[in-house]
N, C-alpha and C positions, 0 to 999 in steps of 0.2 A: 683245283682244290685249295682251300685256304693254307697258309704257311706262316711260319715265324721267320721274320727277317733278321738279317745281320747287316749292321750298318757300319760304315768305315769311319773310324775315329770318333764314334759316338757310343753312348751306352745303349746295350741291347734292350729292346722293350721287354716288359714283364712277361714271364711265361704264362700262357693261358692254359686252361683246362681243356682236355680232349673230351669230345662228346662221347658218352657211353655207346656201346654198340647195341643196336636194336635187332631183335630176331625177326626173320622173314614173317610176313603176315601182320606186322604192326600197321595200324591205320592212323594216318595223320589227316586232320580237317583243315583246310586253308580258310582264308578270311571270307571267301564266298560260300562257305559251307560244303564245298566239294571235298569228297573223301578220296585219298590216295593210299593204296596198299604198297608196302615196301617188299622188295624181293631181296636177293642176296646182297650182302655188303661187298662192294667191288673196289674200294680204295679209301685212303685217308691221307690228310695232310698234317699240318702242325696241330691242329685242334678240331678240324671238321672231318665229317665222314660222308661218303658217297654211296648211295644205294640204287639199284635198279628199282623201278616203280611203275605202276599202272593205276588207272581208275579203279577204285574198290569194286570188287565183285566177289562172288563165291569161289572163283578160280584163284589159284596161286599165281604169283608173278613169275613168269617164265624168263629163260635167258635171252629171249628175243624181245623183251620189253622195249618200248619206244621212248620211255622217259627215264630220268634220273632225278634223284632228290639229294640236294645238299643239306646237311644237318650240322649245326654247330651250337654250342651253349649260347643262350640269348645275350649274356653279358659280353661276349666277344664282338669285335667291330667289323672285320673284313667282309663277312657275308652281308651285313647290314649295309655297308657302303655299296656293294655290288647290287644289292637288291634295289636301291634307290634308282640306279640306271635302268634296270630291267622294267620296273614298274612304270617308268616315265617313257621309255623308248623301245621296248621289245615286246609289246603286246601283239599277239598273232594278227589281229586286224590292222594294226598300224603297218606291220611289215608287208602284209598282203597288199594293202592299198598302195604303198610305195612301189612294190615290185611291179604292180600292174601299171601305175602311172608313168613309170620310167622304162617300161617295156623290157624288163629284166627277166631272164629265165628263173632266177632264184637270187635271194639276197643272204649272204653269209653272216646273219646276225642270229644268235640263238633266240628262240621264242620263249617267252615267260608264260607259264601256265598256272601259276599260283604260288602262294606263300602263306605263312602263318607261324603261329607258336604252338608248341606241343609240350604237354606236361608229362613227365615220367619219373617215378621214384622221387618225388619232391623236387625235381629239377626242371628248369624251363629251357626249351630249345627252339631256336629259329630254323625254319626250313624254307627251301625254295624248290619248285618243281620246273624242270626245263627239258629240252630235247636231249635225247641220247646221241652221242657221237662216236666215231671210230678213232683211229690212231692220230697222233700228232705228227706234224711234218718234221719235227726234230728227229724222231726215230728214223723216218724215211731218209732224211738228209744223211744221217750217220751211215746208214746202210748203203748209200750210194757214194761212199768215200768222200762225204762232205762236199758234194757238188750236185747241182741240179742242171738239167738241160736248159739251154738258152730259151727255148720256146716255153718250157715249164715256168721259169722264172718270170717271164713277161706276162703269162696268163695269170699267175699268182698276183702279180702286181695290179693287173686290171681288176681282179675280183676284190682285192683289198681297197682299191680306190672306190668301188662301188659301195663297200661297207662304210669307209670313212666319210663319203659324201652324205650318207644316211645319218650316221650318228652325230656328225657335225651339225647337220640340219636340226637335230634335236638337242642342240646346245651342249653336247659332250664331246670330248676327245678321249681317245683310248689310253694313250701314254706308254703302252708296253707291247708293241707289236714285235713279234719274233716267231720263230718256227714252232716252238713248244706251245704257243698260244693259238696256233692255227690247226684246227682239227678237221678231219674228213667226216662227211656225212656218213652215218652208220651204214647205210644201204647204197649210197651212190658215191664211190670213191673219187668222182670227178667234181664233186662239190666240196668246197672248203669254208669253214666258219671261223670267224675271229672270236675267241672266248676270253675269259678272265678279265672282267671289268672292275676288278678290285682297285685298280689305279685310275679308273675312269674319273675325269674331272669335268665339272660343269663350268666350262670356260666363259659362258655367256648367259648367265641367269636372267631371265625375263628380258632377254634381248640386249642386255648391257654387257659388253665385253670387259673382261678383267683388264686392269692396267698392267703395263710392263713394269715389274718391280723385282729386283734381285733380292733374294732372301738367303743368307748363309746358312740358315737352319734347315733349308730345304734342297741343298745342293746335291746333285747327282741322283735324283729320284728316277726310278725305272730300272732297266737292266743296262748295266754300265756300257757294254760294247755297242749298244744300239741307241741309247737315249739321246735326245736332242741336245744341242748346245744350250738352248735356253734352260733346260732341266739341269744341266750341269751347273749353271749359274744360280739355280734356286728360283727361277722364274716359272710362274704357273704355266702348265701346259697349254698349247694353243693348236690351232689346226695346221700351221706351218710345221709344228714340231712332229705331229703324226706323219706328214709327208716326208720329212727328213728321216725319220726312223725307218719308214718303208724303203727309202733309198739305200740306207746302210744294209738293210736285210737283202735287198735284191743284189747288192754288190757282193755280199757274203755268200749267198746261195749260188751265185754264178761263178765266182773266182775261188771260194773256199777260204778266203783270207781277208782280214781287215788289218791295216797297218798297226793299230794300237792294241791288238789282242795279246801281245806278248807282255803287257804290263797292266793288266786289268785291276790289280791290287791297288794301283795309284790312280784314282779317278781324276785327279788334277792333270796327270799326264794324258789320260784319255781325252779329257776336255780340250787341253791345249793342242793335241794332235788334230782333233776334229776341226778346231778353229783354223789351224794352219792349212789343212787340206781343203776346207771350204774356200779359202782364198786362192787355192791352186788345184782345181779339180782335175786338171790334166795330170798332175803329179800323183794324186790319189789313184787314178786309173793306171798309171805306170807302175805303182807299187803293188796294186792288186792283181794286174793282168800282165805281169812281167813276161815279155817275149810272146804275148798272145795278141790277137786282134782285140782292140778295144771297143766295147759296145757303145756305139755312138749315142744310141737312144738313152743309155744311162747317164752319159755325160750331159745330154740335153736336159734330162729330168732333173739332175742335181743342180745344174745352173738355174733352172727355173725355180726350183725350191729356194735357192739362195736369194732370189729377187723378192720374195714375199716378205711383206712386212708383218709385224707381230699380230695385228688385229685384222689383217686382210683376209677376205674370203677367197679361197683358191678358185680358179676356173678348172674344175675337175676334168671336164671334157678335154681341155688342152693337154693335160697330163696323160689322159687315156690315148689321145691321138699320137703322142710321142712313142708310147709303148706299142701301139698298133703299127706305126711306121717301122719300129724295130722288128716286129714279126714279119712284116712284108720284106724287109731287107734280107731276112735269112730264109726267104721263100716259104714262110709259114703264114697261118691265119689264126684268128681267134676262134677255134673250133670247140673250146671247152674241155678238151681231152688232156688229162694229166698223166697218162700212162701208169695209172694206179688201178689195179683190178681186185675182183672178188674171188676168194677161193671157193671150193665146192661146198663147204659147210656154212658160207655166208660171212665168215670172218674176213676183215679187211687184210689184204696182203699187199705187198708192193713188188712190182717187177723192177729191175734196175732201170732207172730213168736215163742214166748216162753211163755207158761202159767204156772202158779204155779200148782204143782201137788196137786190133791185133794186126800183126804183120800179115800182108797179103799172102795167102797160101799159093803154092805153086800151080795148083790147078783149081778149076771150078768145083770139082768133086770134093776136094779137101775143104774148100770154103763152106760148102753145104754141110759137110760133116761137122765142122766146127760149130756152125750155127745150131744144128740139131743137138749137139752135146750141151750147148748153153740152155736151150729150151728145156731139155730133159731134166736139167739140174734143179729146176723150180726156183721159186723165190728164196731170197736169203733169209736165214733164220733171224729172228728178232734177238738182239743183244741186250744184256742188262746195261742200263744206262749209268754212266760214271762221270764224274766231273771232267770237263774238257775246256780248252780255251774258247770253244765256240759258245760256251754258256750252257752246255747240256748238263743236267744234273742227275744224280742218282736218286731214285725214288722207290719206295715200296709199293706204291699203288699199282694195282692191276687194272685200274679204271680206264674205260675208253673215252675219258673226257679229261678236263683240264689238268695239265702239269705245271708245276711251279719251279721257280728257280730261286731258292732262299739265299743263295750266295750273293746276288747282286741287286735284289729288290728291296725297295722301301715303300711305304705307304704314303700317299699324298693326303694331306689333311684337307678335309672339305671346309 
């Protein structure tokens, strides 16, 4: 959902007007003359609102609707910026063609179904129709004591690499990969989607790559703990930056720690830390996995990212092979299962992906009893999100779609 950002050391952007709330049953007509009926209001950000939606019919929109509509006042910018990406790169037929040609089971890019302007009470609103999603990984990460299983992290990395290869091919970089921007498929919890293209940047318009240029006015764009070194320096996002961000995410998901997260209010400190650890990745691993086995595949991944030049096209399959080798080393394979299930009523729930090891019971009977107790306890209850060092943010939204981090994000100028 859209948000109002806070910037470090700079004047905050002007406050924007929040879209008025529409009643269920409101009908919006997109640019192709297709009509969409709104259901209940399920969330809001700084100035945008989110609704369940479906193709217009005589029926009301139920709670099981497969679509959502983002609505914001037409004079606001974030949805317009995001919309440009979706219209160029997220049409259903484009995604379907890529998925088939690359022999993928699915591609975690939200599909764009339509957009347009809607007039209401003398005001103009921009809207966009897209797929409905389930929970975000940030909530699941927090429920699992801010750690994901080794297998889960590597499989998430593989799916994000699939997504990045696709959007990079369409001349865009994402620029803000993080757990709160990775959502589960509403009905299939083993499928994940990268959302929130408000920071998406067209790095190679008409096939001409942007030049490397440091701009002090654009320093630290993105989410501070994960953003690339280039972005810290005010350089326009590039493909290597997306891969670098994914590397930081995987380290954080696996270890629960990043060395610079103790001082996120000082983005220059974060930048300098990342530069220092880029030059000594072994030290980065030591800081994050103190006293633990270091994941060799993550070391290899980060070393390979370091070798990329600013304008270089990554060899994505080589990065995939590194993560696949990591799965093999722990006796696993890429089976697509993320240990996230559905409850009886269809709502997405999580089962603990990684539990602390209990001391061995004295007898096999005691062990079985302990396991049964854990199973009977059910999934952990969802907690209210609050600010944390991991970048999680408190939100009022009850939406099963995009969550924002207003504390650390800034908008890239197109």
